[in-house]
N, C-alpha and C positions, 0 to 999 in steps of 0.2 A: 486778058489772057484767054486763049482759046479753050472751049469747053473740054476738048480732048485732053489738054494739058492739065486742066483742073482735076478731071477725073483721075488722071495718072497720079497726081499729088495725093489725092484723097485715098485711092486704092493702095498706095504704097504703105499706108499705116494700118490697114484693116486687120491684118494678122496680129501686129503688135498691140493694137488697142484691145482686141478680143482677149488676148493673153493677159494683158494688164487688168482688164475688168474681172476676169475669172480669179486672178490672184488677189485682187482687192476684196472680193466677196469671201474668199477663203480666209484671208488674214483678219477680216472683221468677224468671222465666225469663231466658235469655240472648238471647231474640228481639229484633230491632230494633223500635223504636217508630215506626211510620209516622205520616204527617201526620194521617190520619183518627183513629187511636187517640190521638194527642197532643191532638187536639181534644176527644175524649171525656173524656180526663183533665182538660183545662182546664174543661170543662163541669161535671164532678162537683166539682172543687175550687171552682169559683165558686159552686156551690149549697150545699156543705156544709163547705168547708174554707178559711176566710179565712187569709191569710198576712200575718205581721207585715212592716211596711215596704213593703207594696204597697197598691194602691187597695182591695183586698178586705178589708183589716184593719178598715175601717169596718163591714163586715157583722157582724163579731164584736161590736163595741161597741154597734151598734144593737140587736142581739138581747140582749146582756148588759144593756143599759140597762133592759130590761123584766123582768129576772130578778133576784130577790132571794133571800136565804137559800139560798145555793148552797154546794156542796162543790167546791173547785177542786183538780184534780190537776195539779200543776206537774211535768211530766216532762222531765228533761234527758237527752238521748242521750249516753251515756258514751263518751268517747274519739272523738267524731266528728272533732275536730280532728286526731287521730292518723290517722284514715282519710284525711283530706284530704292530710296530709303524705305518707303512703304512696302515695296515688294520684298525687300530683304527682311523687314520685320515680320511680314506674313510668313515668309519661308522659315524663319526661326521658330515661329509658332507651330508650323506644321511638323517640323523636326522634333520639337518638344513633345508633340502628341504622338510621335512614333513613326512619322513618315520617313521614307528612304531619303538619305541625305543627297545622294547624287540626283535622284529624280526630282526632288523638291528644288534643288539649285537650278537644274535645267529648266524647270517650269518658270522660275523667276526670270531667268535670262530671256526665255522665249517671249514673255509678256512685253518686255521692253523692245525687243527686236521686232515683234509683231506690230507694235505701234509705229515704229520708225519706218518699217517697210511698207506698212499700210499707207502712211503719209506719202511716200515716194510713188507708189502705184496709183494712188488717188490723184496726184498731180499729173502723172502721165495721162490718165483718163480725162482729166479736166482739160489738159492742154489740147488733146485731140478732139474731144467732144464739144468744147466750149470756146477756148481761146483762139484756136486756129480758124474755126468757122466764123467767129466774130471778126477776126482780122480780114478774112476773105470778103465778108460782107461789106466792111468799111472801105476796103480797097475798091470794091466795085461801085459803091454809092458815092464815094468821094473822088472816084476816077484817078486814083494814085497807082496807075498801072506799073510804074517803075518799081513798086514794092512786091510785085508778084514773084520776081526771081528770088528775093530774099526769103519769102515765105516757103517757096518750093525747096529751098536749100535747108530749111530749118524745121523739118517735119518731126524731129526728135529733140526734145529740150536738152540743153547742155546743163547737167546737174552734178553736184558733188555732195555726198552725204558724209557728215562728220559725226562726232560723238553726240552732240545735241544741236547741230546746225544742218541746215539744208541750203546750199548755195545754188542759185539758178541764174544762168546767164542768158539773156534774150537779146536779139538784135534791136538796135535803136528804133527800128520800124514799129515795134509794139508801142513804144512811147509816142511816136509820131501819130499813131492811130488812136491814142488815148486809152489803151488797154492795160497799162500797168496797174491801175487801181483794181481792176478786175482780178488780176493775178494775185495781188497782195491780199485782197479780201478772201480769196480761196485759202491761202496759207493761214490767215488769221483764224478762220472759222473751222476749216477741215483738219488742220494740223496743229492748232493751238500755238501759233508762232507769233512772235514779234518780228517785224520786218523793217530793215533799214535798206533803202534803195541807194545804190551808188553807181558810178559810171566809170568805164574805161575810156581812154583817150582815142581820138580818131587816128593818130599816127603812132602812138606808143605800141611797142611790141605786145602781142596779145596776152601771153602768159604773164609777163611783168605787169601789164595793165590790170589783169584780174587779181593778182596778188595785192596790188595797191588798192584796188576797189574793195577787196575783202578787209584789208587793214583799216580802210576809211570808215568801216561800219562799226568799229569798236566803241568810239565815243557816242554816236547816236544810240547804240544799244543801251549804254549807261543811262542816257536821258530817259529812255523808255522804261528801264528798270525802276527809276524813281517814280514814274507815273504809276507803274504796277503796284508799287509799295503803297502809294497813296490810295489807290482803289481798294486794296486789301483792307486798309484801315477803315475806309468808308463801309465796306461790306460788314465789318465786325460790329458796327453800331447802327447801321441803316434802319434796323427794326425799331429803334427808339425815336425815329422822326415822325412827326404828324403826317397825315395822308398826303397833303400837298407837297411838302418837302420831300417825302419819301418818293413820290412819283418823279419829281425833278432830279433827285439824286440818282435814280435808275437811268434816266435819260442822259444825265451828265456822265455817268459811268460808261454807258454804251458809246458815247461820243469819244471819250478819252481812250478807252481800250481799243478802239478801231483807228486811232491815229497811227501814222507811220512817218518815218523820216525819209527825206530824199536829199542826197548830197551830189552836187554836180562835179565834173572833172576838175573844177577850180577849187573845190573844197567848200563851196557855199552850201550851208545846211538850211533846209526848209522843213517845216512840219506840215503834213497834209492829212486831210480827212478821208473818209471812206470813198468819196467821189473823186479824190485826187486834187481837190481844191486846197490852196495854201491856207494854213491856219496861222493867224498872227496874234491870237489872244490866248496862247497856252497858259501864260502866267495868270491871267484872269480866271481861266477855267480851274486851275489848280487852287487859286485863292478861294473860289466858290466851294470847291470840294472840302478844303480845310475848314471853312466856316460851318459847313454842314456837319463835319465830324465833331467839331467843338460843340455845336448845338445838341447833337445826338448824345454825346458823352455827358453833357450837363443833364439831359433828361434822364439818362440811365442812372445817375447818382441820386435822383430824387426818390 
């Protein structure tokens, strides 16, 4: 791709990236969000972040309707419902100590909204600062010039924000370039998400394909929920393991909690690790974790 065209692609996002970074910093801080900044947030969301259950959801499906052969990252924010319960409990405590009911309730809601919006803006910044540059570099080094046009058309990620889900649709080019694990790792670490990767078909209508891909993530999410429950059980007793077992348990936990699922358009499910490599011994990993839990539980009873 000519240097002039590359610069045009990169410069097209400069303003949006700068705005996103500023909003990320604000949302991560404890500063109040004024009316002017709230308007800016709304503007950015309306441009690049449709929300499920609102009028902006149509923006996602309009754009998805023109997009086929996609990789869909179905990210579920882990324990957001627990955050809501904890926040509500804290609010009740504030009200009991004499806080204004309306103000305390608003602060509770703001905390949850702040986390979700922060995750959205952080992905926008990651997409522009890390994922797109990595794609451009690999296209250049691997001489896949046919992918330049795809990247030029995809300077803003296609995303949908739900109650506790973030759906991200990427061109298949990112998978061909080996960059899906990088995007998954960002969602796992920065947004506390479990991720199920699914695919739309090459010929299936775009909106229908995305609906099917999102539906296909439900069963894989259940599998990952089981893994999370096992890791919580291990966390509860890991302190009762001897040093060698304790270290191994921590490494095992890290490996399992960074797994993700990938389901192709034919419905074939695979488990993958943080590097994107297929994992074929999940049952053995779970068995090892179970044995460690049993050993730690026995030690705790002594």
